[in-house]
Structures are given as C-alpha cells and as structure tokens.
C-alpha positions in Angstrom: 15.3 -0.6 -10.3 12.7 -1.6 -13.2 12.1 -5.1 -14.8 9.4 -6.0 -17.2 8.3 -9.6 -17.5 6.2 -10.7 -20.9 3.7 -13.5 -20.6 3.9 -15.0 -24.3 4.0 -19.0 -24.0 2.5 -21.5 -21.8 -0.4 -19.7 -20.7 -3.6 -20.6 -19.1 -6.8 -21.4 -21.3 -8.4 -19.0 -18.5 -6.0 -16.3 -18.6 -5.9 -16.3 -22.5 -9.5 -16.0 -23.0 -9.5 -12.9 -20.6 -7.0 -11.0 -22.7 -8.5 -11.7 -25.9 -9.1 -8.7 -26.5 -5.4 -7.3 -25.0 -2.5 -6.5 -27.6 -0.5 -8.0 -24.9 -0.2 -10.2 -22.1 2.4 -7.8 -20.0 3.7 -7.9 -16.4 5.8 -5.1 -15.0 7.4 -4.9 -12.3 9.1 -2.0 -9.9 11.2 -2.4 -7.3 11.4 0.3 -5.5 14.5 0.8 -2.8 13.5 1.7 0.8 16.3 3.1 2.7 19.9 3.0 2.5 22.0 -0.4 1.4 18.1 -1.8 0.5 20.3 -4.3 -2.2 22.8 -5.4 0.4 22.8 -9.3 1.3 21.2 -10.4 -0.9 22.0 -13.3 -3.7 20.5 -15.3 -6.5 16.5 -12.6 -6.5 13.9 -14.3 -8.5 10.4 -13.3 -8.7 7.7 -16.4 -7.5 4.0 -16.1 -8.2 1.7 -16.7 -5.0 -1.8 -17.9 -5.7 -4.4 -17.1 -3.2 -3.9 -21.0 -1.4 -0.4 -19.9 -0.5 1.4 -22.0 -3.3 4.1 -20.3 -5.7 6.1 -21.0 -8.4 9.6 -19.6 -8.2 11.8 -19.4 -10.7 11.1 -15.8 -13.0 14.2 -14.2 -13.1 14.8 -11.0 -11.5 18.1 -9.8 -12.9 19.8 -7.9 -10.2 20.8 -4.9 -12.8 17.0 -4.3 -14.4 17.1 -6.0 -17.4 14.1 -7.8 -18.9 13.0 -11.3 -18.4 10.2 -13.6 -20.3 7.4 -14.8 -17.6 7.1 -19.0 -18.0 3.9 -20.4 -18.1 1.8 -19.9 -15.5 -1.5 -21.1 -14.0 -3.6 -18.6 -12.1 -6.2 -19.3 -10.1 -7.8 -15.8 -9.7 -5.9 -13.1 -8.2 -2.5 -13.4 -7.1 0.4 -11.6 -5.9 4.1 -11.3 -6.7 7.2 -12.4 -4.3 10.6 -11.5 -4.7 12.8 -14.3 -3.1 16.6 -14.2 -2.5 19.1 -16.1 -0.3 21.0 -13.7 2.6 24.7 -13.5 2.0 24.6 -16.4 4.9 23.1 -18.9 1.9 19.4 -18.6 4.3 16.3 -18.1 1.4 14.4 -15.2 2.0 11.2 -14.3 0.7 10.4 -10.3 0.8 8.5 -7.6 -1.4 5.2 -9.1 -1.8 3.1 -7.0 -4.1 -1.0 -6.3 -3.6 -3.4 -8.6 -5.5 -2.9 -8.5 -9.3 -6.0 -10.1 -11.6 -5.4 -12.2 -14.7 -7.5 -11.4 -17.5 -7.0 -7.6 -17.1 -4.5 -7.0 -19.6 -0.8 -5.0 -18.8 -0.6 -5.1 -14.7 2.5 -3.4 -13.2 3.4 -4.3 -9.6 5.3 -2.3 -7.4 7.8 -4.2 -5.0 9.8 -2.4 -1.6 12.5 -4.1 -1.8 14.6 -3.2 1.9 17.9 -4.6 3.5 17.7 -8.3 5.0 16.7 -7.2 8.4 14.1 -4.4 7.8 11.0 -4.9 6.5 7.9 -2.8 5.2 4.7 -1.9 7.0 2.2 -0.9 4.7 -0.8 1.8 4.9 -3.9 -0.1 6.4 -7.2 0.2 6.9 -9.0 1.4 10.0 -9.4 -1.1 12.9 -11.8 -3.8 12.0 -14.4 -5.2 14.5 -12.9 -7.0 16.8 -16.3 -9.3 16.4 -15.7 -9.7 12.7 -11.9 -11.7 13.4 -9.7 -8.4 13.8 -8.6 -9.1 10.4 -7.4 -6.2 7.9 -8.2 -7.6 4.3 -6.6 -7.3 1.1 -2.4 -6.9 3.0 0.5 -8.1 0.8 3.2 -10.1 3.0 5.8 -8.0 4.7 8.3 -11.0 5.6 8.6 -14.5 6.3 9.0 -15.7 9.9 10.4 -19.3 9.5 7.4 -21.3 8.5 5.0 -18.0 9.0 4.2 -15.7 6.8 3.9 -12.4 8.5 1.6 -9.5 7.1 2.4 -5.8 8.7 0.3 -2.7 8.2 -0.7 0.7 9.8 -2.8 3.7 10.0 -3.0 6.7 12.1 -3.9 4.7 15.7 -2.7 1.4 15.3 -0.1 -1.2 13.9 -1.4 -4.3 12.7 0.8 -7.4 13.1 -0.9 -11.2 11.4 1.1 -13.7 11.8 0.1 -16.9 9.6 1.7 -20.4 10.8 0.8 -23.4 8.2 1.6 -26.8 8.7 1.5 -26.8 12.4 -1.3 -27.5 15.5 -0.6 -25.5 18.8 1.1 -26.9 21.4 -0.3 -25.7 24.9 1.6 -25.6 28.0 1.4 -25.6 31.5 2.2 -21.8 31.1 3.2 -19.3 29.1 6.8 -20.3 27.8 6.4 -23.9 28.3 4.0 -24.1 24.8 4.1 -22.0 21.5 3.8 -18.2 22.0 4.8 -15.6 19.6 7.3 -12.6 21.4 6.6 -9.1 19.6 9.4 -6.7 20.9 8.2 -2.7 19.6 9.9 0.5 19.7 7.5 2.9 18.3 10.0 6.0 17.7 13.2 3.5 16.9 15.3 5.5 19.1 15.9 3.4 22.6 19.4 3.3 23.5 20.9 -0.5 23.4 20.0 -2.4 26.5 17.6 0.0 28.0 13.9 0.0 27.1 12.3 3.6 26.8 8.7 4.8 27.1 7.9 4.0 23.7 9.0 0.5 23.5 6.4 -3.0 24.3 7.2 -5.9 24.8 4.3 -8.5 24.3 3.8 -12.9 24.1 1.0 -14.3 23.2 0.2 -17.6 23.0 -3.1 -20.3 22.5 -4.2 -19.8 26.1 -2.5 -17.0 27.7 -1.1 -13.4 26.8 1.5 -11.4 28.9 2.5 -8.2 28.7 6.4 -8.2 29.2 6.6 -4.0 29.3 4.6 -1.6 28.5 4.9 1.4 30.8 2.4 3.2 28.9 -0.5 1.1 29.9 -1.4 1.5 25.9 -4.7 -1.2 25.5 -3.3 -4.3 22.9 -6.1 -6.0 20.8 -5.0 -9.6 20.2 -6.2 -12.8 19.2 -5.3 -16.5 18.7 -6.8 -18.6 16.3 -6.4 -22.1 15.7 -6.7 -22.6 12.1 -7.3 -26.4 9.9 -3.9 -26.1 8.6 -1.7 -24.6 11.4 -2.6 -21.1 13.6 -2.5 -17.3 13.8 -1.3 -14.8 15.8 -3.0 -11.3 15.4 -2.5 -8.0 17.3 -3.2 -4.3 17.2 -0.9 -2.3 18.8 -2.0 1.2 19.7 0.8 3.2 18.5 -0.6 6.7 18.4 -0.4 5.9 22.3 3.5 6.0 21.9 5.0 9.7 22.6 4.9 11.8 19.7 4.3 8.7 17.2 1.3 10.3 14.7 0.9 7.6 12.3 2.8 6.1 8.8 4.6 8.2 6.2 6.6 7.8 3.1 9.7 7.1 5.0 9.2 7.0 9.2 10.9 4.2 11.1 9.9 1.6 14.2 12.2 -1.2 15.0 10.7 -5.1 15.5 12.0 -8.0 16.7 9.7 -11.5 16.3 10.0 -14.5 18.5 8.4 -17.6 17.3 8.6 -20.7 20.2 7.6 -23.6 18.8 7.3 -26.9 21.6 7.1 -30.6 19.3 5.9 -33.6 21.0 8.5 -34.5 22.9 8.9 -30.6 24.7 11.7 -29.9 22.5 11.7 -25.6 22.2 12.7 -23.9 18.6 13.5 -20.6 18.2 12.4 -18.3 15.0 13.4 -15.0 14.9 13.4 -12.2 13.3 15.4 -10.4 12.2 18.1 -13.7 12.4 21.1 -11.9 14.4 18.2 -10.9 17.3 19.1 -11.6 20.3 15.8 -12.1 21.6 15.2 -13.0 25.6 15.4 -12.6 27.7 15.5 -8.6 27.8 13.7 -8.6 24.0 15.3 -5.5 23.8 13.8 -3.5 20.6 16.6 -1.4 20.4 18.5 -3.9 19.3 16.2 -5.4 16.9 15.4 -5.1 12.7 13.8 -2.1 11.3 10.8 -1.6 10.1 9.8 1.1 7.6 6.0 2.6 7.4 4.8 3.3 3.6 2.2 5.1 2.6 -0.2 3.9 -0.4 1.4 4.1 -3.7 0.2 5.2 -7.4 2.0 4.7 -10.5 2.3 6.7 -12.9 3.6 5.4 -16.6 5.3 7.7 -19.3 3.7 8.0 -22.2 5.1 9.7 -25.2 4.5 13.8 -25.3 1.7 15.2 -26.2 0.1 12.1 -24.8 -1.7 12.3 -21.1 -4.5 13.8 -22.5 -8.2 12.7 -22.7 -9.2 13.7 -26.5 -10.0 10.1 -26.7 -12.6 8.1 -24.9 -11.5 7.4 -20.8 -11.0 3.5 -22.1 -7.5 4.9 -23.4 -6.7 4.9 -19.8 -7.5 1.2 -19.4 -5.5 -0.1 -22.5 -2.0 2.2 -21.7 -1.1 -0.2 -18.9 -1.8 2.8 -16.5 -1.7 0.5 -13.0 -5.1 1.4 -11.1 -4.4 2.5 -7.2 -8.0 0.5 -5.8 -9.4 1.8 -2.7 -11.5 -0.7 -1.4 -14.6 0.6 0.0 -16.6 0.5 3.3 -20.2 -0.4 4.1 -22.5 2.3 2.3 -19.2 3.8 -0.3 -18.3 2.8 -3.6 -15.8 1.3 -5.6 -13.4 3.9 -6.7 -9.9 3.5 -8.8 -7.0 5.8 -10.0 -5.0 5.7 -12.9 -2.2 8.6 -14.1 0.0 8.7 -17.2 2.5 11.3 -17.6 4.3 13.0 -20.2 7.1 15.6 -20.6 4.5 18.0 -21.0 1.7 17.3 -18.2 0.2 14.4 -15.3 -2.9 13.0 -16.4 -5.2 11.0 -14.3 -8.4 9.4 -14.8 -10.5 8.5 -11.5 -13.2 5.7 -11.9 -16.1 5.1 -9.6 -19.1 2.7 -9.9 -21.7 5.5 -7.8 -24.8 5.3 -9.2 -26.4 8.5 -7.9 -25.3 11.4 -9.1 -25.8 14.6 -6.9 -24.4 18.4 -7.5 -25.7 21.7 -7.8 -24.1 24.9 -9.4 -21.9 26.5 -6.5 -19.7 29.6 -7.0 -16.2 29.3 -8.0 -13.7 29.0 -5.3 -16.9 27.6 -3.1 -14.7 24.4 -1.1 -17.5 24.0 1.0 -20.3 24.0 -0.7 -18.5 21.9 -3.3 -17.7 18.9 -1.5 -21.0 18.9 -0.6 -22.0 17.6 -4.0 -20.4 14.1 -5.9 -16.6 16.0 -6.4 -12.9 15.1 -6.8 -10.1 16.8 -4.5 -6.9 16.1 -5.7 -3.6 17.5 -4.0 0.0 17.3 -5.0 2.7 18.6 -3.3 6.5 18.8 -3.9 9.8 19.6 -2.5 11.4 22.5 -5.2 15.3 22.5 -5.9 15.4 24.9 -3.6 13.9 22.7 -1.1 10.9 24.2 -0.4 7.3 22.8 -0.7 5.5 23.3 -3.7 1.3 22.4 -2.9 -1.2 22.5 -5.3 -5.0 21.6 -4.2 -8.0 21.3 -6.5 -11.7 20.5 -6.1 -13.9 19.8 -9.3 -17.4 18.8 -9.2 -20.2 16.7 -11.8 -21.5 20.9 -12.1 -17.7 21.8 -13.6 -18.0 24.2 -10.4 -13.9 24.3 -9.4 -11.8 25.6 -6.4 -8.3 25.7 -5.9 -5.7 27.0 -3.6 -2.0 26.0 -2.1 -2.3 24.0 1.5 -1.4 26.2 4.1 -3.9 29.0 2.6 -1.7 29.9 0.0 -3.1 30.7 -3.6 -3.2 28.8 -6.8 -4.4 30.2 -9.9 -4.8 27.5 -12.8 -4.9 28.1 -16.8 -4.0 25.4 -18.3 -5.5 22.8 -16.0 -8.2 20.6 -18.2 -10.9 18.5 -16.9 -14.0 16.2 -17.3 -16.6 14.3 -16.3 -17.9 11.7 -18.0 -21.1 10.2 -16.8 -22.6 6.4 -17.8 -26.7 8.4 -17.4 -27.7 11.8 -17.0 -26.1 14.9 -15.4 -27.9 16.4 -12.2 -28.5 19.4 -12.5 -29.2 21.3 -9.1 -30.2 17.8 -8.3 -30.2 13.5 -8.5 -30.3 11.6 -11.1 -29.8 7.7 -11.1 -26.9 6.6 -13.3 -24.2 3.7 -14.0 -21.2 5.0 -12.7 -18.6 8.2 -14.1 -15.7 8.7 -14.8 -13.5 12.2 -14.3 -10.2 12.7 -16.5 -7.7 15.6 -15.3 -5.0 16.6 -17.0 -2.3 18.8 -15.2 0.5 20.5 -17.2 4.3 20.4 -14.7 4.1 24.1 -15.0 1.7 24.8 -13.2 3.2 22.4 -10.6 6.2 25.0 -10.7 8.3 23.7 -13.5 9.4 26.4 -15.5 12.7 25.3 -16.9 12.3 21.5 -17.1 9.7 18.9 -16.8 10.3 16.4 -13.7 12.5 12.8 -14.3 11.3 9.3 -14.2 11.6 8.2 -10.6 10.2 11.6 -9.2 7.8 11.3 -6.5 4.8 13.7 -5.2 3.1 13.4 -2.0 -0.2 12.5 -3.2 -3.8 12.5 -1.8 -7.0 11.9 -4.0 -10.7 12.1 -2.1 -14.1 11.3 -3.5 -16.9 13.1 -2.1 -20.0 11.1 -2.2 -23.9 12.7 -1.8 -26.4 10.0 -2.4 -29.7 12.4 -1.8 -28.2 13.6 1.9 -26.3 10.5 2.7 -22.6 12.0 2.7 -19.6 9.8 2.1 -15.6 10.1 2.0 -13.4 8.3 0.8 -9.5 9.7 0.7 -6.3 7.3 -1.0 -4.1 8.7 1.5 -4.3 6.5 4.8 -4.8 9.0 6.9 -7.5 11.6 6.1 -6.7 15.3 5.1 -2.8 16.6 6.1 -0.8 19.3 5.1 2.1 17.2 5.8 3.4 15.7 3.0 4.5 12.5 5.2 0.8 11.3 5.9 -0.6 11.6 2.2 -0.2 8.7 -0.3 2.9 8.7 -2.7 3.0 9.0 -6.8 6.4 7.9 -8.8 6.9 8.7 -11.9 7.7 5.0 -14.3 9.1 4.7 -17.6 8.2 1.3 -18.4 
C-alpha cells in the first residue's frame, strides 16, 4: 500500500525557507503490512504529525486502498514523526505504526510505517545496550504502540529486548507494596511457543513500580536491567530483558515473533485501581499467562529503494542527483569515535543504484591485491551484502567489498564464488585521494550500479515490492584507529533473518 501526500499550501516560513531550492515539497508514505491480516480490526485510518514535544496534528487522510491526498497546513518545530491513527472494530482509538524521525527542509521525504493487527505490534531493531549510568535509554526509536495514557517504545538487538514506557500527565502513586501503588506488569514469551495456561522456560513475568521491582516468573534467572524515573509531566518505566538467554533465541529478524502482555496499574488519590492492558482482551493477572498475550514482530532496519525511469539508476551525474531524487536516506547513528553515514538506493528495470555518504575527515587506503578481503578491510572501505530467494526457493547471495584505492573483493556467502563483469563503482572524495597513506578531507560519497543480471535475474527484472536481505558495512581506518559500522543491527551474518532489509518501491 502506498500513500503520497503533497505539501503545497499553508506551510510555515521555516519550512519554505528550508525547501526553497527544491522543486516540490513532497512526503511519501509506505504502509508495510506485517503478518497475516495486518489491516484487520481497523477503521477510519488517518495520519497525524507528531512533533518533538509530543503534540499531534491529526486529520491527514490515509486512504485504506492506497491513493493520494494533500497534506494540510503543518508547522513542525524541527524533527517530527508520522503516526497512523485509527479506530478498532469496537470504536476504541488507537495509534499505530510510528515513523522514524523526519526533518523539514530536506526536500522529498519518505516514511515507511509498519502496520500490524490491532492485537500485534512491531519491535524495531535497536542499538547496543546503553550504559546504565547514561539512563539506559536507546535513543531515536519510534513508538510501537499506545497503552492508554502511555507511549510504548519497543526495540531489540541480539542480546536484549528494550521496553520504554512514557506515562504523561500523571505522577507516580506509591503504595505499601507493589500491588497497592502504580506498577507496570510485563509478561513475555520469547519464542511465542508456550501452551495456553502453562508457562514455559522461555517465559518471563515481572512488575516494575516506583519503589519496588518483582520477578513473578523467571525460571532461567535472567538478569533484567530496570529503571523507574519520575518526570515533571509523568513517569517512565524502562526494562532491558536479555532475550539471548531465552532458549534458542538469537535476536531479531524480519519476521521473528514473540508474545507480549502489558498491564499498566494506576491508583488514584482515593485508592481506586485503574487497569489498562495491551492487548485489551488479555486477561492479565493473576497468572499473567503470556501465551494469551499479544503478538510482537521483530523487524530489522529497512532501506527503501525508489524506482526511477529505465537506465536512470546510474551515476553519470554528480552524487547530488541522488539527494534530489527523493530517495530516502537510511542513517547510521555514530557511536563515539565513529563517523555519520547515510545510504540511499534507487532502482530501475536494469540495475540497482546505491549511494553511501560518510563525513569521514581522514582518508586511509593502500593498494591491495584483488580479492584480498582481509587486507581491504584494513582500509577505508564499503562492503555490501544482498541476498534474495530465487523462484525455486534457493538463496542467491552476493557480497562485494570496495576500498578508496579501487581494490575489490567479490564472493558469495557460505564460501561461494561471484565474479561480476557489470558492476560499476566509484568514490567521490572531498579532498585528496590517499596513495598508500592517509590524507585529510571533508567526507566521501561511494556510488555503485549493480545490474540485476549480476543478482541472478536472467529473464525478468524484479518487481516493485520485492524484498532483499541487505547489509552495508563501512570500514574506517583513521591512522590505525579502526572502526566498523554495520547497518544490520546484528553485525556480520550469513543468515538473512539477521540482516537488514532493502525494499523496492514505486512512489
């Protein structure tokens, strides 16, 4: 399903000033269904604009069958998100499918919103576990669901499930014990395999309160990091659950599932208890059986490749052509000592085009032997992995490594061979190219064109909506201080379930 919203009227002066050089201010929205029956249980879908202070401007129509509509007057203050709003079949309002952050003044924008059934949610691929001294907060995550007055962010990496619940407009009520005050009960079935009315070894039930924390069911003895913080306008519950300790659970993938039940307990000044559960039909206590809870899909990072006219996914022009094409950047937030990196993708019936930009200020590379992967990885280099399922169900994998000196290494995962003849690439450097040394600069852009024939398409090119397992790794050697940044949240892997995704879209 595709939505196209065009911003033409009533825009703020700041927005217009930021986009003065753009031909049009357009916002493209892809609704990506997750799981069977993703549209079931929803009525009156619309889009809302969420600003950094949490304000929502609703009323942007989201046609149920796709199509287009015009974006009305908006006044975003800095970055904003899109939120899919709707009603359940029972008429209850819900907010779903929050987009990543978007920024005004960057020309055409794209937001991919995952849509699930009412009783399901999405866990987004998250960062490494934050330092507890820094507040245990994984930054930049979209909300996954609403729990009554609370906003819930869910994220996961190989080791942890992050649960971040923000309750606004209500202070914390302290009780004599956990059950006479405010609390958040979390029930988790790590493999979604528990029998009804029976807790499994990979189940976990815990309760977080303002003063107390209690584990109601933890047969494996996993060590849960948890935190409660009183805010000026409410409260925050946080938990990092080590899902890697749950049996046979090795991290997020494009369609891996868990079961999750949440119960928010709020006590008013008279001692009256109000319960808000997700999903609403979940029975909750006293057993807090996660087998009866809601379904959670774990998703990896997503790169959207925008369709362009035939023979246009090339780089005969300057790299700026990608920036004005409407291709949505997938940004990699740098850790300390790393450089900011963005990747954009275009596709046409002949090839896939990629543009990778880095703010690296030190360029280091040497002349390497062709195919010498270990040596090339010691330079400033880009590594691309693409995997697709062929018509016969077999896996077609390709891996390519390029460094600033022009050295390359090609192969297939699992030790297979790949000897491409039609892959074109180049590095555009803002500064001098290194020659067996390091030079100072102000960033670089890597461009590549990969014909579909090199990816195993011999008879017909791929179609819009096709999905590839995808990873892109940037190696950075700053005079011997080496770092490695991967867009896949789990690092190098030969399992497509652990890689990011690249989707082909026409919009």
